[in-house]
Backbone as CSV, one residue per row, in Angstrom:
resi,resn,N_x,N_y,N_z,CA_x,CA_y,CA_z,C_x,C_y,C_z
1,MET,0.539,30.075,-120.892,0.381,30.287,-119.461,-1.101,30.443,-119.142
2,ASN,-1.545,29.902,-117.972,-2.945,30.055,-117.604,-3.233,31.472,-117.119
3,ASP,-4.495,31.740,-116.768,-4.891,33.114,-116.451,-4.626,33.511,-115.005
4,ARG,-3.953,32.676,-114.223,-3.673,33.003,-112.826,-2.595,34.079,-112.672
5,VAL,-1.741,34.211,-113.676,-0.637,35.169,-113.619,-0.551,35.884,-114.961
6,THR,-0.394,37.202,-114.923,-0.228,37.969,-116.158,1.165,38.586,-116.203
7,ILE,1.679,38.755,-117.403,2.996,39.361,-117.603,2.898,40.391,-118.714
8,SER,3.421,41.573,-118.463,3.617,42.550,-119.538,5.053,43.059,-119.427
9,VAL,5.704,43.224,-120.567,7.107,43.645,-120.583,7.234,44.926,-121.397
10,ALA,7.879,45.928,-120.803,8.124,47.184,-121.501,9.444,47.765,-121.021
11,ASP,10.288,48.140,-121.969,11.576,48.779,-121.653,12.411,47.955,-120.680
12,GLY,12.370,46.639,-120.837,13.201,45.760,-120.023,12.611,45.395,-118.680
13,ILE,11.432,45.938,-118.338,10.813,45.668,-117.040,9.611,44.761,-117.241
14,ALA,9.610,43.619,-116.565,8.479,42.697,-116.608,7.566,42.993,-115.425
15,ASP,6.321,43.343,-115.726,5.308,43.623,-114.715,4.466,42.352,-114.557
16,VAL,4.704,41.613,-113.483,4.069,40.305,-113.263,3.033,40.453,-112.157
17,ARG,1.803,39.990,-112.432,0.720,40.171,-111.460,-0.017,38.865,-111.197
18,LEU,-0.176,38.534,-109.919,-1.068,37.443,-109.539,-2.483,37.900,-109.862
19,ASN,-3.261,37.043,-110.515,-4.501,37.502,-111.145,-5.715,36.675,-110.706
20,ARG,-5.815,36.472,-109.386,-6.977,35.767,-108.839,-7.575,36.599,-107.706
21,ALA,-7.894,37.835,-108.035,-8.306,38.803,-107.021,-9.550,38.362,-106.266
22,ASP,-10.472,37.664,-106.935,-11.715,37.251,-106.275,-11.466,36.237,-105.163
23,LYS,-10.323,35.570,-105.201,-9.931,34.615,-104.165,-8.710,35.103,-103.396
24,ARG,-8.490,36.418,-103.425,-7.366,37.034,-102.706,-6.028,36.414,-103.115
25,ASN,-5.960,36.055,-104.399,-4.746,35.473,-104.991,-4.254,34.255,-104.217
26,ALA,-5.215,33.455,-103.741,-4.869,32.226,-103.025,-4.301,31.196,-103.995
27,PHE,-3.497,30.311,-103.454,-2.817,29.297,-104.257,-3.640,28.023,-104.359
28,ASP,-4.171,27.768,-105.546,-4.684,26.455,-105.901,-3.693,25.839,-106.883
29,ASP,-3.990,24.672,-107.417,-3.058,24.027,-108.350,-2.747,24.927,-109.538
30,ALA,-3.774,25.612,-110.046,-3.569,26.473,-111.214,-2.657,27.653,-110.891
31,MET,-2.716,28.175,-109.651,-1.832,29.280,-109.285,-0.383,28.799,-109.190
32,PHE,-0.173,27.626,-108.584,1.186,27.073,-108.565,1.714,26.935,-109.995
33,GLU,0.884,26.381,-110.864,1.286,26.185,-112.249,1.547,27.521,-112.937
34,GLY,0.668,28.499,-112.693,0.822,29.796,-113.337,2.086,30.520,-112.927
35,VAL,2.397,30.485,-111.633,3.618,31.153,-111.154,4.850,30.489,-111.754
36,ASN,4.894,29.176,-111.736,6.074,28.482,-112.255,6.202,28.641,-113.768
37,GLU,5.090,28.700,-114.472,5.146,28.960,-115.911,5.637,30.380,-116.184
38,ALA,5.236,31.322,-115.335,5.707,32.697,-115.489,7.216,32.779,-115.303
39,VAL,7.721,32.091,-114.277,9.172,32.070,-114.040,9.892,31.500,-115.254
40,ALA,9.386,30.408,-115.802,10.030,29.778,-116.963,10.000,30.709,-118.170
41,ALA,8.877,31.397,-118.373,8.768,32.316,-119.506,9.754,33.472,-119.372
42,LEU,9.877,34.014,-118.173,10.795,35.135,-117.959,12.248,34.696,-118.096
43,ALA,12.545,33.488,-117.646,13.921,32.981,-117.754,14.348,32.872,-119.217
44,GLY,13.386,32.659,-120.110,13.702,32.527,-121.528,13.576,33.802,-122.323
45,ASP,13.301,34.913,-121.644,13.110,36.198,-122.336,14.321,37.084,-122.104
46,GLY,15.186,37.163,-123.082,16.416,37.939,-122.943,16.202,39.434,-122.884
47,SER,14.998,39.905,-123.181,14.736,41.353,-123.133,14.465,41.840,-121.716
48,VAL,14.202,40.918,-120.788,13.844,41.298,-119.419,15.093,41.591,-118.605
49,ARG,15.116,42.759,-117.958,16.244,43.158,-117.121,15.887,43.208,-115.639
50,VAL,14.616,43.431,-115.343,14.128,43.503,-113.962,12.687,42.999,-113.954
51,VAL,12.274,42.403,-112.829,10.897,41.926,-112.667,10.267,42.618,-111.468
52,VAL,9.024,43.087,-111.641,8.218,43.584,-110.525,7.055,42.617,-110.354
53,LEU,6.919,42.059,-109.159,5.917,41.047,-108.860,4.908,41.610,-107.871
54,SER,3.614,41.566,-108.222,2.590,42.123,-107.343,1.294,41.338,-107.503
55,GLY,0.276,41.717,-106.724,-1.000,41.027,-106.771,-2.137,41.961,-107.139
56,GLU,-3.051,41.491,-107.968,-4.260,42.241,-108.273,-5.205,42.198,-107.076
57,GLY,-6.066,43.207,-106.958,-7.100,43.176,-105.946,-6.647,43.639,-104.579
58,PRO,-7.308,43.144,-103.525,-7.094,43.694,-102.180,-5.809,43.263,-101.495
59,CYS,-5.097,42.276,-102.032,-3.894,41.819,-101.332,-2.926,41.130,-102.299
60,PHE,-1.721,40.927,-101.801,-0.688,40.215,-102.559,-1.087,38.756,-102.702
61,SER,-1.218,38.041,-101.597,-1.705,36.656,-101.626,-2.045,36.197,-100.223
62,SER,-3.233,35.599,-100.088,-3.695,35.120,-98.782,-3.162,33.736,-98.446
63,GLY,-2.376,33.138,-99.341,-1.779,31.839,-99.041,-2.463,30.695,-99.753
64,LEU,-2.390,29.526,-99.167,-2.948,28.325,-99.778,-4.471,28.393,-99.786
65,ASP,-5.065,27.967,-100.890,-6.518,27.928,-101.021,-7.114,27.044,-99.921
66,LEU,-8.193,27.513,-99.322,-8.800,26.780,-98.206,-9.217,25.365,-98.592
67,SER,-9.546,25.145,-99.851,-9.953,23.804,-100.279,-8.835,22.784,-100.078
68,SER,-7.590,23.241,-100.110,-6.458,22.328,-99.920,-6.449,21.750,-98.514
69,PHE,-6.845,22.554,-97.519,-6.855,22.058,-96.140,-7.971,21.034,-95.940
70,GLY,-9.089,21.242,-96.635,-10.148,20.244,-96.590,-9.698,18.918,-97.147
71,LYS,-8.899,18.959,-98.215,-8.380,17.728,-98.814,-7.412,17.031,-97.872
72,MET,-6.664,17.814,-97.076,-5.749,17.202,-96.103,-6.530,16.459,-95.030
73,VAL,-7.614,17.080,-94.538,-8.420,16.465,-93.491,-9.104,15.204,-93.998
74,SER,-9.609,15.249,-95.243,-10.327,14.099,-95.803,-9.401,12.958,-96.194
75,GLY,-8.108,13.271,-96.338,-7.153,12.258,-96.777,-6.949,12.222,-98.273
76,GLU,-7.696,13.098,-98.989,-7.534,13.144,-100.448,-6.141,13.620,-100.826
77,PHE,-5.615,14.562,-100.050,-4.260,15.049,-100.292,-3.360,14.508,-99.196
78,LYS,-2.348,13.745,-99.561,-1.464,13.104,-98.591,-0.057,13.686,-98.681
79,GLY,0.712,13.497,-97.603,2.098,13.938,-97.583,3.031,12.771,-97.825
80,GLY,3.966,12.563,-96.887,4.887,11.437,-96.982,5.729,11.468,-98.236
81,ASP,5.893,10.279,-98.820,6.756,10.151,-99.996,6.239,10.934,-101.189
82,SER,4.931,11.225,-101.209,4.386,11.957,-102.350,4.993,13.347,-102.453
83,ILE,5.410,13.919,-101.323,6.071,15.223,-101.329,7.578,15.059,-101.485
84,VAL,8.136,14.138,-100.747,9.597,13.942,-100.773,10.079,13.582,-102.170
85,ASN,9.305,12.790,-102.892,9.756,12.279,-104.189,9.300,13.102,-105.386
86,LEU,8.790,14.299,-105.138,8.426,15.161,-106.264,9.669,15.501,-107.085
87,PRO,9.531,15.700,-108.403,10.673,16.129,-109.223,11.247,17.445,-108.695
88,ARG,12.553,17.602,-108.832,13.229,18.790,-108.312,14.108,19.443,-109.368
89,THR,14.274,20.754,-109.228,15.130,21.515,-110.124,16.589,21.311,-109.740
90,GLY,17.485,21.909,-110.519,18.902,21.827,-110.195,19.234,22.449,-108.853
91,THR,18.451,23.439,-108.428,18.652,24.056,-107.113,18.221,23.136,-105.995
92,GLY,17.342,22.167,-106.319,16.821,21.255,-105.319,15.384,21.522,-104.946
93,ALA,14.720,22.434,-105.668,13.353,22.815,-105.336,12.335,21.928,-106.038
94,ASN,11.291,21.509,-105.274,10.173,20.837,-105.911,9.205,21.882,-106.466
95,ARG,8.057,21.454,-106.968,7.148,22.399,-107.626,6.716,23.527,-106.695
96,GLY,6.379,23.191,-105.454,5.958,24.220,-104.510,7.095,25.157,-104.139
97,GLN,8.270,24.607,-103.909,9.420,25.433,-103.532,9.895,26.310,-104.679
98,GLN,9.640,25.871,-105.907,10.029,26.667,-107.062,9.244,27.971,-107.132
99,VAL,8.085,28.030,-106.476,7.303,29.263,-106.424,8.114,30.394,-105.795
100,SER,8.951,30.080,-104.815,9.829,31.100,-104.245,11.210,31.059,-104.876
101,PHE,11.800,29.865,-104.984,13.181,29.774,-105.458,13.309,30.063,-106.955
102,GLY,12.220,29.929,-107.695,12.282,30.260,-109.113,12.686,31.708,-109.346
103,TRP,12.204,32.600,-108.484,12.543,34.028,-108.628,13.996,34.276,-108.260
104,ARG,14.508,33.526,-107.304,15.920,33.653,-106.957,16.808,33.141,-108.085
105,ASP,16.342,32.094,-108.765,17.133,31.518,-109.849,17.083,32.344,-111.133
106,LEU,16.090,33.237,-111.259,16.077,34.107,-112.439,17.377,34.898,-112.485
107,PRO,17.917,35.134,-113.670,19.194,35.854,-113.747,19.087,37.339,-113.445
108,VAL,17.853,37.877,-113.370,17.670,39.316,-113.166,17.043,39.585,-111.802
109,PRO,17.197,40.823,-111.286,16.593,41.154,-109.988,15.067,41.106,-110.034
110,VAL,14.473,40.754,-108.894,13.021,40.681,-108.751,12.614,41.527,-107.539
111,ILE,11.615,42.395,-107.729,11.101,43.245,-106.660,9.660,42.834,-106.400
112,ALA,9.357,42.398,-105.191,7.979,42.077,-104.820,7.338,43.320,-104.213
113,ALA,6.209,43.737,-104.768,5.434,44.857,-104.235,4.248,44.262,-103.484
114,VAL,4.252,44.394,-102.165,3.327,43.627,-101.324,2.378,44.565,-100.583
115,HIS,1.073,44.317,-100.766,0.054,45.081,-100.051,-0.965,44.120,-99.463
116,GLY,-1.778,44.626,-98.539,-2.802,43.770,-97.944,-2.175,42.704,-97.068
117,VAL,-2.240,41.457,-97.536,-1.634,40.364,-96.784,-0.746,39.526,-97.701
118,ALA,0.267,38.927,-97.088,1.076,37.891,-97.728,1.262,36.821,-96.667
119,LEU,0.418,35.811,-96.737,0.372,34.780,-95.704,0.796,33.434,-96.272
120,GLY,1.492,32.640,-95.484,1.822,31.283,-95.885,2.519,31.218,-97.223
121,ALA,1.856,30.601,-98.190,2.429,30.484,-99.531,2.726,31.854,-100.134
122,GLY,1.847,32.833,-99.883,2.083,34.179,-100.396,3.294,34.833,-99.765
123,PHE,3.492,34.599,-98.476,4.658,35.110,-97.771,5.933,34.518,-98.350
124,GLN,5.927,33.214,-98.588,7.120,32.559,-99.120,7.394,32.978,-100.565
125,LEU,6.330,33.226,-101.327,6.517,33.764,-102.675,7.259,35.087,-102.609
126,ALA,6.836,35.974,-101.709,7.497,37.271,-101.571,8.946,37.124,-101.118
127,LEU,9.218,36.131,-100.277,10.586,35.920,-99.805,11.544,35.624,-100.947
128,GLY,11.038,35.023,-102.026,11.910,34.658,-103.138,12.438,35.833,-103.923
129,ALA,11.851,37.008,-103.749,12.305,38.193,-104.480,13.604,38.742,-103.886
130,ASP,14.327,39.522,-104.693,15.526,40.199,-104.192,15.168,41.306,-103.214
131,PHE,14.015,41.936,-103.441,13.551,43.052,-102.609,12.061,42.871,-102.318
132,ARG,11.624,43.400,-101.159,10.212,43.418,-100.811,9.829,44.832,-100.403
133,PHE,9.020,45.497,-101.228,8.469,46.808,-100.911,7.066,46.578,-100.366
134,VAL,6.765,47.099,-99.168,5.501,46.782,-98.503,4.800,48.054,-98.035
135,THR,3.492,47.955,-97.854,2.735,49.054,-97.278,2.917,49.068,-95.762
136,PRO,2.649,50.222,-95.116,2.772,50.267,-93.655,1.855,49.285,-92.950
137,ASP,0.652,49.040,-93.507,-0.316,48.171,-92.845,-0.324,46.744,-93.385
138,VAL,0.696,46.375,-94.133,0.761,45.022,-94.680,0.768,43.992,-93.550
139,LYS,0.257,42.798,-93.842,0.275,41.694,-92.876,1.089,40.552,-93.486
140,LEU,2.229,40.250,-92.868,3.107,39.187,-93.332,3.132,38.078,-92.284
141,SER,3.059,36.827,-92.735,3.104,35.734,-91.759,3.500,34.425,-92.413
142,ALA,4.407,33.712,-91.726,4.651,32.298,-92.033,3.527,31.538,-91.336
143,PHE,2.372,31.517,-91.966,1.109,31.187,-91.305,0.898,29.693,-91.082
144,GLU,1.747,28.871,-91.656,1.492,27.428,-91.696,1.283,26.786,-90.323
145,MET,1.998,27.286,-89.292,1.860,26.682,-87.966,0.424,26.758,-87.458
146,ASN,-0.334,27.751,-87.919,-1.730,27.875,-87.510,-2.604,26.765,-88.101
147,TRP,-2.083,26.085,-89.128,-2.786,24.940,-89.715,-2.123,23.620,-89.315
148,GLY,-1.214,23.682,-88.349,-0.545,22.467,-87.900,0.552,22.008,-88.835
149,LEU,1.103,22.943,-89.612,2.115,22.604,-90.618,3.356,23.465,-90.412
150,ILE,4.341,23.276,-91.270,5.515,24.150,-91.326,5.609,24.742,-92.729
151,PRO,6.258,25.881,-92.885,6.501,26.392,-94.238,7.376,25.403,-95.010
152,ASP,7.000,25.107,-96.255,7.801,24.157,-97.039,7.982,24.629,-98.473
153,MET,7.996,25.963,-98.641,8.184,26.530,-99.978,9.422,27.434,-100.016
154,GLY,10.444,27.058,-99.260,11.700,27.797,-99.316,11.949,28.755,-98.173
155,ALA,11.037,28.828,-97.192,11.194,29.808,-96.118,12.457,29.588,-95.296
156,PHE,12.797,28.347,-95.000,13.930,28.090,-94.105,15.265,28.581,-94.678
157,PRO,15.640,28.206,-95.901,16.919,28.709,-96.410,16.923,30.207,-96.701
158,ILE,15.754,30.776,-97.038,15.734,32.210,-97.343,15.742,33.035,-96.065
159,LEU,14.955,32.645,-95.073,14.906,33.422,-93.834,16.258,33.492,-93.137
160,ARG,17.084,32.451,-93.287,18.387,32.493,-92.612,19.267,33.600,-93.175
161,GLU,18.979,34.071,-94.390,19.729,35.182,-94.967,19.170,36.534,-94.546
162,LEU,17.884,36.581,-94.182,17.213,37.857,-93.980,17.146,38.295,-92.522
163,VAL,16.938,37.348,-91.612,16.694,37.710,-90.215,17.574,36.869,-89.293
164,ARG,17.686,37.310,-88.037,18.423,36.532,-87.039,17.769,35.179,-86.855
165,ALA,18.554,34.211,-86.424,18.042,32.849,-86.266,16.890,32.784,-85.282
166,ASP,16.991,33.514,-84.154,15.912,33.456,-83.168,14.644,34.116,-83.690
167,VAL,14.798,35.148,-84.522,13.632,35.805,-85.116,12.939,34.856,-86.091
168,ALA,13.714,34.176,-86.913,13.136,33.209,-87.855,12.388,32.116,-87.100
169,ARG,12.973,31.623,-86.025,12.330,30.569,-85.237,11.015,31.072,-84.633
170,GLU,11.044,32.285,-84.111,9.817,32.843,-83.532,8.722,32.961,-84.592
171,LEU,9.066,33.487,-85.759,8.075,33.680,-86.812,7.445,32.351,-87.225
172,ILE,8.262,31.309,-87.323,7.754,30.009,-87.783,7.058,29.254,-86.656
173,TYR,7.610,29.273,-85.443,6.985,28.551,-84.333,5.614,29.120,-83.991
174,THR,5.458,30.442,-84.088,4.213,31.079,-83.654,3.252,31.367,-84.803
175,GLY,3.762,31.568,-86.024,2.912,31.952,-87.142,2.319,33.335,-86.979
176,ARG,2.950,34.187,-86.161,2.369,35.496,-85.892,2.507,36.432,-87.085
177,THR,1.720,37.496,-87.055,1.685,38.473,-88.140,2.639,39.626,-87.862
178,VAL,3.344,40.050,-88.899,4.264,41.179,-88.814,3.774,42.264,-89.772
179,GLU,3.744,43.513,-89.309,3.336,44.624,-90.165,4.555,45.384,-90.668
180,GLY,4.294,46.422,-91.456,5.334,47.089,-92.230,6.559,47.550,-91.472
181,ALA,6.370,48.374,-90.432,7.515,48.934,-89.718,8.365,47.841,-89.083
182,GLU,7.722,46.863,-88.466,8.487,45.764,-87.859,9.170,44.922,-88.927
183,ALA,8.477,44.686,-90.040,9.072,43.905,-91.131,10.355,44.561,-91.612
184,LEU,10.347,45.888,-91.716,11.555,46.611,-92.121,12.635,46.488,-91.059
185,ALA,12.257,46.628,-89.791,13.235,46.606,-88.701,13.932,45.263,-88.582
186,ILE,13.202,44.153,-88.814,13.815,42.830,-88.610,14.419,42.260,-89.889
187,GLY,14.206,42.911,-91.028,14.849,42.462,-92.253,13.955,41.770,-93.257
188,LEU,12.652,41.638,-92.970,11.751,40.999,-93.930,11.431,41.918,-95.101
189,ALA,11.351,43.225,-94.834,11.010,44.203,-95.875,12.225,45.035,-96.230
190,SER,12.290,45.432,-97.497,13.365,46.301,-97.968,12.990,47.772,-97.853
191,ARG,11.682,48.059,-98.007,11.209,49.439,-97.999,9.726,49.444,-97.623
192,VAL,9.314,50.426,-96.823,7.906,50.627,-96.507,7.438,51.871,-97.249
193,CYS,6.347,51.746,-98.004,5.899,52.859,-98.837,4.396,52.789,-99.054
194,ALA,3.803,53.925,-99.344,2.355,53.998,-99.530,1.903,53.217,-100.752
195,ASP,2.700,53.254,-101.803,2.345,52.578,-103.060,3.516,51.703,-103.497
196,PRO,3.609,50.481,-102.960,4.772,49.632,-103.252,4.971,49.350,-104.736
197,ARG,3.890,49.147,-105.476,4.048,48.810,-106.896,4.618,49.991,-107.671
198,ALA,4.133,51.199,-107.405,4.663,52.383,-108.097,6.141,52.574,-107.771
199,GLU,6.497,52.422,-106.502,7.905,52.588,-106.122,8.758,51.460,-106.692
200,ALA,8.197,50.260,-106.739,8.943,49.131,-107.299,9.216,49.348,-108.782
201,LEU,8.226,49.841,-109.516,8.410,50.091,-110.948,9.445,51.193,-111.172
202,ALA,9.435,52.233,-110.323,10.432,53.298,-110.453,11.831,52.775,-110.133
203,PHE,11.938,51.953,-109.101,13.225,51.361,-108.740,13.704,50.408,-109.836
204,ALA,12.765,49.677,-110.424,13.112,48.778,-111.527,13.699,49.548,-112.696
205,ARG,13.145,50.730,-112.963,13.676,51.559,-114.047,15.130,51.947,-113.777
206,GLU,15.418,52.255,-112.513,16.797,52.618,-112.131,17.747,51.451,-112.397
207,ILE,17.336,50.227,-112.048,18.181,49.056,-112.289,18.284,48.757,-113.776
208,ALA,17.165,48.891,-114.495,17.152,48.569,-115.925,18.055,49.489,-116.732
209,ASP,18.378,50.656,-116.187,19.256,51.600,-116.881,20.737,51.292,-116.666
210,LYS,21.043,50.253,-115.896,22.431,49.851,-115.677,22.804,48.717,-116.633
211,ASN,24.100,48.482,-116.786,24.591,47.410,-117.651,23.944,46.083,-117.231
212,PRO,23.087,45.496,-118.068,22.400,44.262,-117.658,23.354,43.109,-117.383
213,ASP,24.484,43.086,-118.062,25.457,42.011,-117.815,26.058,42.129,-116.417
214,ALA,26.315,43.358,-115.986,26.886,43.562,-114.652,25.856,43.249,-113.571
215,VAL,24.610,43.620,-113.794,23.556,43.332,-112.816,23.393,41.817,-112.657
216,LYS,23.382,41.095,-113.771,23.258,39.636,-113.701,24.457,39.016,-113.003
217,ALA,25.643,39.550,-113.268,26.844,39.037,-112.610,26.742,39.213,-111.102
218,ALA,26.278,40.391,-110.681,26.140,40.651,-109.248,25.131,39.691,-108.613
219,LYS,24.012,39.423,-109.305,23.013,38.510,-108.732,23.576,37.092,-108.626
220,ARG,24.367,36.677,-109.621,24.966,35.338,-109.532,25.841,35.213,-108.292
221,ILE,26.605,36.263,-107.987,27.474,36.213,-106.812,26.644,36.231,-105.537
222,PHE,25.642,37.102,-105.475,24.787,37.150,-104.289,24.105,35.805,-104.045
223,ASN,23.701,35.137,-105.107,23.026,33.846,-104.943,23.945,32.775,-104.375
224,ARG,25.244,32.972,-104.472,26.201,32.011,-103.914,26.631,32.385,-102.503
225,SER,26.296,33.599,-102.059,26.921,34.144,-100.852,26.552,33.424,-99.566
226,SER,25.405,32.727,-99.541,24.985,32.106,-98.283,25.761,30.847,-97.950
227,ASP,26.294,30.166,-98.963,26.981,28.902,-98.661,28.386,28.804,-99.258
228,ALA,28.837,29.820,-99.971,30.190,29.790,-100.533,31.191,30.318,-99.508
229,SER,32.428,29.866,-99.621,33.481,30.373,-98.743,33.932,31.748,-99.214
230,VAL,34.655,32.440,-98.352,35.195,33.745,-98.740,36.071,33.607,-99.988
231,ALA,36.910,32.569,-100.007,37.795,32.365,-101.154,36.992,32.139,-102.435
232,GLU,35.914,31.387,-102.336,35.080,31.124,-103.520,34.396,32.396,-104.002
233,LEU,33.955,33.238,-103.075,33.315,34.487,-103.479,34.326,35.459,-104.081
234,LEU,35.523,35.504,-103.523,36.560,36.366,-104.097,36.910,35.918,-105.521
235,MET,36.977,34.612,-105.730,37.243,34.105,-107.062,36.079,34.424,-108.005
236,ALA,34.846,34.302,-107.491,33.681,34.617,-108.322,33.709,36.081,-108.757
237,GLU,34.088,36.985,-107.843,34.232,38.396,-108.213,35.221,38.552,-109.365
238,SER,36.352,37.886,-109.254,37.388,38.018,-110.276,36.936,37.471,-111.620
239,VAL,36.262,36.310,-111.586,35.778,35.701,-112.825,34.757,36.612,-113.505
240,GLU,33.803,37.110,-112.742,32.767,37.969,-113.320,33.368,39.273,-113.832
241,MET,34.296,39.854,-113.070,34.920,41.099,-113.509,35.733,40.885,-114.775
242,GLY,36.435,39.761,-114.850,37.222,39.466,-116.039,36.361,39.392,-117.287
243,ALA,35.137,38.860,-117.142,34.232,38.759,-118.287,33.618,40.103,-118.645
244,LEU,33.464,40.996,-117.665,32.795,42.277,-117.910,33.715,43.315,-118.553
245,ILE,34.960,43.380,-118.102,35.857,44.437,-118.569,36.050,44.350,-120.085
246,GLY,35.750,45.424,-120.763,35.938,45.482,-122.211,34.816,44.862,-123.015
247,SER,33.786,44.335,-122.349,32.648,43.766,-123.081,31.822,44.900,-123.689
248,PRO,31.018,44.611,-124.718,30.281,45.692,-125.400,29.419,46.533,-124.464
249,ASN,28.681,45.917,-123.582,27.818,46.698,-122.698,28.612,47.479,-121.656
250,GLN,29.759,46.957,-121.255,30.583,47.714,-120.306,31.180,48.940,-120.995
251,LYS,31.612,48.777,-122.251,32.107,49.933,-123.015,31.009,50.970,-123.193
252,GLU,29.780,50.496,-123.456,28.669,51.423,-123.640,28.373,52.179,-122.349
253,ALA,28.486,51.520,-121.197,28.269,52.192,-119.919,29.278,53.320,-119.726
254,VAL,30.539,53.056,-120.076,31.582,54.075,-119.953,31.318,55.241,-120.904
255,MET,31.030,54.923,-122.172,30.826,55.976,-123.165,29.604,56.831,-122.834
256,ALA,28.527,56.190,-122.387,27.315,56.943,-122.049,27.589,57.911,-120.901
257,ARG,28.370,57.466,-119.936,28.660,58.341,-118.791,29.574,59.492,-119.216
258,LEU,30.577,59.197,-120.033,31.487,60.251,-120.486,30.780,61.262,-121.379
259,GLU,29.844,60.768,-122.197,29.121,61.638,-123.132,27.851,62.216,-122.540
260,LYS,27.578,61.890,-121.260,26.417,62.423,-120.531,25.110,62.177,-121.289
261,ARG,24.891,60.895,-121.640,23.659,60.497,-122.341,23.163,59.182,-121.763
262,ALA,21.939,58.840,-122.153,21.384,57.565,-121.706,22.085,56.410,-122.418
263,PRO,22.413,55.338,-121.727,23.089,54.213,-122.360,22.150,53.460,-123.295
264,ARG,22.729,52.814,-124.296,21.967,51.982,-125.224,22.569,50.570,-125.195
265,PHE,22.129,49.791,-124.208,22.692,48.465,-124.019,22.078,47.467,-124.990
266,SER,22.885,46.507,-125.386,22.384,45.434,-126.260,21.873,44.296,-125.391
């Protein structure tokens, strides 16, 4: 993995940090590559039970690197079929969209700890997490409209789950900035706190102490909830429950609770 993203894993918690503080964690080609490589590495690490995603330096991410907009104006970077025909994952995400959807596709929960700003690409990266813990003065924006563009890194399918349709339209049509209290009120933020990363790590510990098989099962069902029918979700509950009952980690959860001790999950 390149130096744009760092990962450290301890006690089942992966501490993932955007590592381009001198550029406010802006997205250049190397940052796109680093984030997607981090997702792939975590997907292959069976020891990881929860991920905390944050940014080094003064902010989470200021969005797309300014040099990219210069390339658009000069014609060096083109759209059209070059974007439409990019390789896609099984979910349907291209390389840019995988920056957000990769975290949703991870089998474990992801908590984004957001401070400073999360604009454009940075905002969409945060949207891909299961939870967003933000500071009171955070600045969140689907900023692309200010550059004459639309968000194209997963904002549309994710926002429809988080906020009302008219709110999503307003955020994208105007590109306006939302701060902590409003973000919580409209559904963009999960929690407003003075130190999002510290609270995210503590919350991650709480999740990591639960049966990892059950947590993964729950995330699989949640990931289907936006487009599955009620009947399909009810069946998914039954299938997942059937696999969990009597499994080694489920037995350990029961025994640990009965014996009033910390569980030792495999």
